[in-house]
C-alpha positions as CSV (number, residue, x, y, z in Angstrom):
1,M,0.0,0.0,0.0
2,R,3.1,2.2,0.0
3,D,2.3,3.6,-3.5
4,H,-1.3,4.4,-2.6
5,R,-3.1,6.7,-0.2
6,L,-6.6,6.2,1.3
7,A,-9.1,8.9,0.4
8,V,-12.1,9.6,2.5
9,Y,-15.1,11.8,1.9
10,T,-17.6,12.4,4.7
11,F,-21.0,13.9,4.3
12,N,-24.0,14.6,6.5
13,Q,-26.8,17.1,6.9
14,F,-27.5,19.2,9.9
15,V,-30.7,19.2,11.9
16,A,-30.6,23.0,11.9
17,P,-28.7,25.8,10.2
18,Y,-24.9,25.9,10.8
19,Q,-25.1,29.2,12.8
20,S,-28.0,28.0,15.0
21,D,-27.7,27.3,18.7
22,R,-28.5,23.6,18.0
23,I,-25.2,23.3,16.1
24,R,-23.1,25.3,18.5
25,G,-21.4,22.3,19.9
26,F,-20.3,21.2,16.5
27,R,-19.0,24.7,15.6
28,E,-17.1,24.9,18.9
29,A,-15.6,21.4,18.4
30,E,-14.7,21.9,14.7
31,P,-11.4,23.9,15.0
32,G,-9.9,21.5,17.6
33,T,-11.1,18.5,15.7
34,F,-9.5,19.6,12.5
35,L,-6.2,20.4,14.3
36,A,-6.2,16.9,16.0
37,I,-6.9,15.2,12.6
38,E,-4.1,17.2,11.0
39,N,-1.7,16.1,13.8
40,A,-2.8,12.4,13.7
41,E,-0.3,9.7,12.7
42,G,-0.9,8.8,9.1
43,F,-2.7,12.0,8.1
44,V,-1.5,13.2,4.6
45,A,-3.6,16.2,3.6
46,R,-7.1,17.5,3.5
47,S,-9.1,19.8,1.3
48,G,-10.1,23.2,2.5
49,Y,-13.2,25.1,1.5
50,E,-13.3,27.9,-1.1
51,G,-13.3,31.3,0.5
52,E,-12.2,30.1,3.9
53,E,-8.9,30.2,5.7
54,G,-6.9,27.0,5.9
55,P,-5.8,24.6,3.2
56,S,-6.8,25.3,-0.4
57,S,-9.9,23.6,-1.8
58,W,-9.5,20.5,-4.0
59,G,-11.8,21.9,-6.7
60,E,-15.3,23.3,-6.4
61,Q,-17.2,21.8,-3.5
62,V,-20.3,19.9,-4.6
63,F,-22.8,17.8,-2.6
64,P,-24.4,14.4,-3.4
65,H,-27.8,14.3,-5.1
66,C,-29.3,13.2,-1.8
67,W,-28.6,16.6,-0.3
68,T,-31.8,18.5,0.3
69,N,-30.5,21.9,1.7
70,S,-33.4,21.5,4.2
71,N,-31.8,24.2,6.4
72,G,-31.7,26.7,3.5
73,D,-28.2,27.8,4.4
74,G,-26.5,26.1,1.4
75,W,-24.1,24.2,3.5
76,A,-23.7,20.6,4.7
77,P,-20.9,19.2,6.8
78,S,-18.4,17.4,4.5
79,T,-14.7,16.7,4.4
80,L,-12.2,15.3,1.9
81,S,-8.8,14.0,3.1
82,L,-6.0,11.6,2.4
83,W,-4.4,9.1,4.8
84,A,-1.4,6.7,4.8
85,S,-3.6,3.7,5.8
86,L,-7.0,2.5,6.8
87,E,-5.7,1.9,10.3
88,A,-4.5,5.5,10.6
89,L,-7.9,6.9,9.5
90,M,-9.7,4.6,11.9
91,A,-7.5,5.6,14.8
92,A,-8.2,9.3,14.1
93,T,-11.9,8.8,13.5
94,Y,-12.7,6.9,16.7
95,Q,-10.2,8.4,19.1
96,G,-9.5,11.9,20.5
97,P,-11.5,15.0,19.6
98,H,-13.0,13.5,16.5
99,G,-14.2,10.4,18.4
100,R,-15.9,12.7,20.9
101,A,-17.5,14.7,18.2
102,L,-18.6,11.5,16.4
103,R,-20.4,10.3,19.6
104,N,-22.4,13.7,19.6
105,G,-23.3,13.5,16.0
106,K,-26.8,12.3,16.7
107,D,-27.5,15.7,18.3
108,W,-26.3,17.6,15.1
109,H,-27.0,15.4,12.1
110,V,-30.2,14.3,10.4
111,P,-30.6,10.5,10.8
112,A,-30.5,8.9,7.4
113,D,-30.1,5.1,7.5
114,H,-30.2,4.9,3.7
115,I,-27.4,7.4,3.2
116,P,-23.8,6.5,4.2
117,E,-21.8,9.0,6.3
118,Y,-18.6,8.4,4.4
119,V,-16.9,6.6,1.6
120,L,-13.3,5.3,1.2
121,W,-11.2,4.6,-1.9
122,W,-7.5,4.3,-2.8
123,V,-5.7,6.8,-4.9
124,A,-2.2,6.5,-6.3
125,E,0.5,8.4,-4.3
126,G,0.8,11.9,-5.7
127,D,-2.8,12.0,-6.9
128,T,-5.3,14.3,-5.2
129,P,-9.0,13.7,-5.6
130,D,-11.4,16.6,-6.0
131,W,-14.8,17.1,-4.5
132,A,-16.6,15.9,-7.7
133,E,-14.7,12.6,-7.7
134,A,-15.5,12.2,-3.9
135,V,-19.2,12.8,-4.4
136,G,-19.1,10.3,-7.3
137,R,-17.6,7.6,-5.1
138,F,-20.1,8.5,-2.3
139,E,-23.0,8.1,-4.7
140,E,-21.5,4.8,-6.1
141,L,-21.4,3.4,-2.5
142,M,-24.9,4.6,-1.9
143,E,-26.3,3.0,-5.1
144,N,-24.2,-0.2,-5.3
145,G,-22.9,-0.9,-1.8
146,P,-19.3,-1.5,-0.9
147,N,-16.9,-2.5,-3.7
148,P,-13.2,-1.9,-4.5
149,R,-14.0,1.6,-5.9
150,A,-16.1,2.8,-3.0
151,F,-16.1,1.1,0.4
152,T,-16.4,1.4,4.2
153,F,-14.4,0.4,7.3
154,K,-16.7,-2.6,7.7
155,T,-16.3,-3.8,4.1
156,A,-12.9,-2.7,3.1
157,F,-10.6,-3.5,0.2
158,D,-6.9,-3.1,-0.5
159,P,-5.5,-1.0,-3.4
160,I,-5.7,-4.0,-5.8
161,G,-9.3,-4.7,-4.9
162,K,-9.0,-7.6,-2.5
163,P,-11.1,-7.7,0.7
164,Y,-9.0,-6.2,3.5
165,K,-9.4,-6.6,7.3
166,P,-7.9,-3.7,9.2
167,D,-5.2,-4.5,11.7
168,V,-6.8,-3.5,15.0
169,A,-3.5,-3.7,16.9
170,R,-1.9,-1.3,14.4
171,M,-4.9,1.0,14.7
172,K,-4.5,1.1,18.5
173,D,-0.8,1.7,18.2
174,L,-1.4,4.7,15.9
175,A,-4.0,6.1,18.3
176,R,-1.4,5.8,21.2
177,Q,1.3,7.5,19.1
178,T,-1.1,10.4,18.2
179,A,-2.2,10.8,21.9
180,Q,1.5,11.0,22.9
181,K,2.1,13.8,20.5
182,S,-0.8,15.9,22.1
């Protein structure tokens, strides 16, 4: 997997407009969560958002066809990033500030059992996906289920398309390494 990076696109919809009191906990956690993710073992890079401070955007941000803009603010929580391994992403996702925010997600996000919250896929080292590709992979997962082009932690594949079981011990080790850096 040395010549590949794991891409991840996350998507959700808020239960209220981003600037509302209902989403305040998310807004307050967001800067620290992004910082923790960027400092996590195995983090490679993330897209920023057009017109905002931080990393540059990897193309024009678009949303999946399932997005309804029900809040009317034209915004939905989504991220696009690259990781060294599935285990590194899992460690950062379920531990630390992101893990805490994830556990509070039910307070901020619209429940949608038929819509995935994320999609994973492999890219060649040196390649950077854009938002349109990410949404395409997300929609592929939503329409076809996990496959080597669009998968999840639960049903993962390696870069050549073989089923892959994450190394839990490696994930825990990466989480410990990240915690020691904090």
